[in-house]
N, C-alpha and C positions, 0 to 999 in steps of 0.2 A: 510586493510578494504575496502570492496566493495563500489564503487560509485553508481553503478546501479545494479538492479536485473531484468533480463528478464524472464518473464513467457512464456514458449513456447506454441504455439497454441494447444488447446484441453485439457489443464490442468486447474483444478479448485481449488486445495487445496494448501495452502502455506506449510503445514507441510508434504506433501507427500514425501515418501522415494524416493531418487534418485536411478534409476536402470542403465542399460546400456545406456539408452537415458535419460539424466537428464531432469527433468521438469523445473528446474530453472538454469539459467546461471548467475553467479556472475562475475561482471567486476570491476576491480580497475582502478585507474587513468592511462590513457594511453592505456588500453586494448581496443580491437576492436572486433566486431562480425558482420559478413556479414549475410544478410538475402536474401532469394529468393527461387526459385523452387527447387534448389539443385544443387550440384556440388562441386568441390574441394574447401574446406575452408568455405563452407556455414554452419553456425551453427544454424541458425533460419530458418527452412524449412517450406515453405508455399506451400502446394501441390495443386496448381491450374495451369492449362495449360496457363492461361492468364498472369501469372507472370514470369518475366525474371528469368533465372537461378541464376543470381547474380543481385538482384534488388537494393540493397543499403547496407548501413553499419552504425552501431552504434559505437560511440566512447565515452568512459567514460572520463570525464574531470573535475577534482576538485570535486565539489559537484553537478554537473549537467552533461548533456550528449549532444552529437551532433549527428545529423542524416544527412547522405549523400544519395541523390537520384541519382542512376545511370541510371535511365530511361531517354530517350531523348524526350519522348512525354507525359508522364503521371505524374501528381502531386500526392504526398502522403499527407495524413492528420494525424496530431497528436492531439488527443482529450485530454482535461483535464478532467479526471474522477471525480475530485472534484469540477469542475466548472459548471456553469449553461449554458451548451452549448458552452463553450469556446474551441477554437481550433486554430491551426496554420497550414498553408499550406506550404509544401516544394516543390518548383518548380522543373521541370525536369532539371537535371544536377547540381542542387544546392549541394555544398559540405560543410559539417561541419556546418549545421544550428543548432544553440544552442536551446535546449528545456528547458524551465524554470519550467515545471510542475513536481510535486512530483509523481503524479499518472497519467500515460499516456497510451493511446491506439493508436498504429500505425495502420492506415487503408490504405490498398492498393486496388485499383479497380481490380476486377478479373472477370473471366467468370461466376463464381458462385454467383456474387454479390460483395462481398468484402472479403478480407483476412485480419485478424488482429492478433496482439500479443500485450501484455502489457509490459510496462517498468516502473519500480519503482526506484526513487532516494531517498533512505531513509536517506542519509547523508546531505540533504539540511540544510544549516545553518540559524539560526534565531538569531536576536539580543537579547542577554541576559543581557548584562551590557555594560556600556560605556567603549570603548577602550581608553587606555591612549596613547596620541601621543608620538611616539618614544619608546613605550613600548616593541618593538620587535614583533616577529611573533604572529599572533592572535591565541588564544586558541580555539580548536575545542571542542564543547560540546559533551560529550559521548552520550547524549540522546537528539537528535535534534528533538523536537516535534513541530508541527505547531498547535497552539491553535485554528485556524480557520477551521481545517479539521474535517471530520466526524469521523475519527479514534480517535481524541482527545475527541470528545463528547462521544463516546463509553467508553473510559477510565474513563471519569468523572462520567458517569452513573454507571459504574462498582464499582467505589470507593465511591459513594455517601453515602451508609449506614455508612461506617466507618468514613467519613468526618463529618457527622452529629453526630455520636456517636461512639467514638473510641472503646468502649466496645462491639460494635455490630460485631460479627464475621461472620454474614451471608452475602453472596454475591448474587446479583441478577443473575438469570439465563438469558440465551440468549433471551428467549421470553419476560422476564420482561424488559430487556434493550430496546427491540423493542418498547414495550408499553410506556416506559418512554420517548423515544425520538420522537415518531411519531407526537406529537402535533407541533413540530418544522417544519417550512415551508420546510427547507432543508432535512427533514427526513420523509416526508409524504409517500414516497415509500420504506422506509427502510424495509428489510426482515431479517428473521433469518439467512439465508445464508450470507447476506451482513455483519451482525454483526459478525458471525463466521470468515468471511474473514478479517475484521478489527482486530479482536482479534489475528488471526494468524500473520497479518502484524506487529502488535505491538510486539508480542512475538518473532518472528524470525528475523525481519528486523530492527525495531526501538530500542528495548531494548536488543535484542540479548540474550535472556534468554537461559540458559542451563538447560533444564528440565530433562535431563538424562533418567533414567528408568521410571520416572513418566508418560511419554508419550508412552512408548513401552510395558509396562507390563499390563497396565489397559485397560479396554474397552473404547469405544468411549466416554461415559459419563465421565469416569475417566480422559481421556486426556483433555477434555474440562474443567473440573473442576480444574485440576492441572494448566492449563494455566491461567485461571481466577484468581486463588489464588495467583500464582507467580506474575502476572501482578499487581494486587492490592498491594501486599506486596512491590514490588520494587518501584512502583509509589509513594506510601505513604512514604516509608522510605527515599527516596531521594528528596521528595518535588516536584515531577513532576506535581502533582495536589494538590490543596489546597482549602480551603473554598471559596476563591475569585472566583474559577472557577465554583462554584455551580450556579452562576448567568447565566451561559451558558445554563442551563437546563430549561425546561418549568416549570411553577408553579406546585407544587405537587397537585395531584388531577385532573389535566387537561387531563391526558392520558386516552385514550379509545381504546380498542382492536377492530379491524374490524373482527377478526376471533378468537373464543375462543381457538382454537388449538395453537395460537401464544403464549399463556401464559405459555406453557409447556417448561421448560428448558431442 
């Protein structure tokens, strides 16, 4: 099972098919991946002449990852994509700096401004129940979800109709999820593409759904609908979301669209 997933520069979709040059790199405990302008062994290529050929290295470790900065003069920044401007700085020459964020963007200074790539740690562990002293090795939860994250809000909004009425088979579209969450301070800038991104992250990284031909034989709308249906089904079946999580959503009736086009799923 992978510890981290690296999204290579220039890619935007979680569900994109891998070709000769994979858009996603999956790393398990102990695996490493070098990043830089290019050269032998560099897997994460940042095409800017201001970046060293071998600028640094990622190492997957347990349920988090480490970053090494091979530069002798330039610091790198790791941004928390779920935080309000939270980041950490990795000084020149620093080896194995631990990164605690689940959603990260690595930023390197470059001649063109900055060069970036994203790193995700979907196996972050969260306390689910009291561990028994002397009870042996800790059990790893197969669905490690962070209830403070935006992707969890998206999942709750997706499951809301069925949580309120189990007989309701309708699921909200992407635009409706945007409208539902926008009143929250943390979601004021939420967009359709961001919701789609969180849905892909939940489907492919967190819940590791096998959608099979549902995502390869249908059109774009069919793929999105299949993912939303399977996500809601698995989340409700295994109790990943419940009525107690509805309090995370804004009061019903508070949502207002800023663009009528946003309502279309």
